C-alpha positions in Angstrom: -1.4 37.9 -0.3 -3.9 39.5 -2.7 -7.5 37.5 -1.9 -8.9 36.4 -5.1 -12.9 35.9 -4.9 -12.9 33.7 -7.9 -10.6 31.5 -6.3 -12.6 30.8 -2.5 -15.6 30.4 -4.7 -14.1 27.4 -6.5 -12.9 26.0 -3.6 -16.4 26.3 -2.0 -18.1 24.5 -4.6 -15.3 22.2 -4.7 -16.3 21.4 -1.2 -19.7 21.4 -1.4 -19.6 18.9 -4.1 -17.8 16.3 -2.4 -19.6 13.3 -0.9 -20.7 13.8 3.0 -20.6 10.4 3.7 -17.0 10.2 3.4 -16.0 10.7 6.7 -18.8 9.4 8.5 -17.4 6.5 10.7 -19.4 3.3 10.1 -18.7 -0.4 11.6 -17.1 -3.2 9.1 -18.8 -6.6 9.6 -15.4 -7.3 11.4 -16.6 -5.0 14.0 -13.7 -2.2 14.0 -14.6 1.2 12.7 -13.8 2.4 9.2 -15.0 5.4 7.0 -17.9 5.2 5.0 -15.9 5.9 2.2 -14.0 2.7 2.4 -16.9 0.6 3.1 -18.2 1.6 0.0 -15.3 1.3 -2.3 -14.1 -2.1 -0.8 -17.2 -3.6 1.0 -14.7 -3.6 3.9 -12.0 -2.2 6.2 -8.4 -2.1 6.0 -7.8 -4.4 8.2 -10.0 -7.4 6.2 -8.6 -6.0 3.2 -5.4 -6.5 4.2 -6.5 -10.1 6.3 -7.7 -11.0 2.5 -4.4 -10.4 0.6 -2.2 -12.4 3.4 -4.6 -15.2 2.8 -4.1 -14.9 -1.1 -0.5 -15.1 -0.9 1.7 -18.0 0.3 3.5 -18.0 3.3 6.9 -18.2 2.0 5.7 -15.2 -0.2 5.1 -12.7 2.8 9.0 -12.7 3.3 9.9 -11.3 0.0 8.2 -7.6 0.6 9.5 -7.6 4.1 13.2 -8.1 2.1 12.1 -6.1 -0.5 11.6 -3.2 1.9 14.4 -4.4 4.4 11.5 -4.8 7.2 13.5 -7.4 9.0 14.1 -8.9 12.4 17.7 -7.0 13.9 17.6 -3.6 11.5 16.0 -0.9 13.7 12.4 0.2 12.6 13.5 4.0 11.4 15.7 2.1 8.7 12.6 0.4 6.8 11.4 1.4 4.1 14.7 2.8 2.7 14.9 0.3 0.1 12.3 -0.3 -2.3 13.2 -3.2 -4.8 13.8 -6.8 -5.2 15.7 -8.6 -7.9 14.1 -11.9 -9.2 15.4 -14.6 -11.4 13.7 -17.3 -12.7 12.2 -19.6 -11.0 10.5 -20.0 -7.4 11.0 -16.3 -6.9 9.7 -14.6 -10.2 6.8 -16.8 -9.5 6.2 -15.6 -5.8 6.9 -12.1 -6.9 4.2 -12.3 -9.9 1.7 -13.9 -6.9 2.8 -10.7 -5.3 2.1 -8.3 -8.0 -1.3 -10.4 -8.3 -2.5 -9.8 -5.0 -1.7 -6.0 -5.3 1.5 -5.7 -2.7 4.2 -5.2 -5.7 4.7 -3.6 -9.2 6.7 -5.6 -11.6 9.6 -3.1 -12.6 12.4 -3.0 -15.5 14.4 -6.1 -16.6 17.9 -6.6 -17.0 20.3 -9.4 -17.1 18.2 -11.8 -16.7 16.6 -10.4 -13.7 13.2 -8.6 -13.1 13.1 -5.8 -10.5 10.0 -5.5 -8.4 8.8 -2.8 -6.2 6.5 -2.3 -3.2 3.1 -1.0 -3.4 1.4 1.1 -0.7 -0.5 -2.1 0.4 2.5 -3.7 0.1 4.3 -1.5 2.8 1.1 -1.9 5.0 1.2 -5.8 4.6 5.3 -5.5 5.5 4.6 -3.8 8.8 5.7 -0.4 7.6 4.3 2.7 9.3 3.4 6.2 7.6 7.2 7.1 8.0 8.3 4.1 6.6 5.9 3.8 3.8 6.7 7.5 2.7 10.6 6.9 2.8 9.7 3.8 0.5 7.8 5.5 -1.7 10.1 8.4 -2.5 12.3 8.2 -5.8 
């Protein structure tokens, strides 16, 4: 492999240009440790952000992302995230999914045959209880 001095210089300059605060550990108002970058961008740790999202949706709506991702009781956790869609017709299901889209847990997809398909976001995967491997499975096309 040939060493390219220009590429090494670009990488070095890019590393120097990154903010120095990004990996410094800070404490959120709730007392949990978080990175300074997370606190600067969102003013709260990931756990507090997720709790705020859960409070923003109705209690029955929370079962939708779990069903959407296959994260249900009786199914092994290594199978969670194998699917990532929810077909909602008109009525209460559609309204519930619109609330999830507003909270950032889902995105609206294609519409067809009087149904609209919704897909979970990364935040929706975390809210449904998926681990990193499950999120990776769910986000694959």
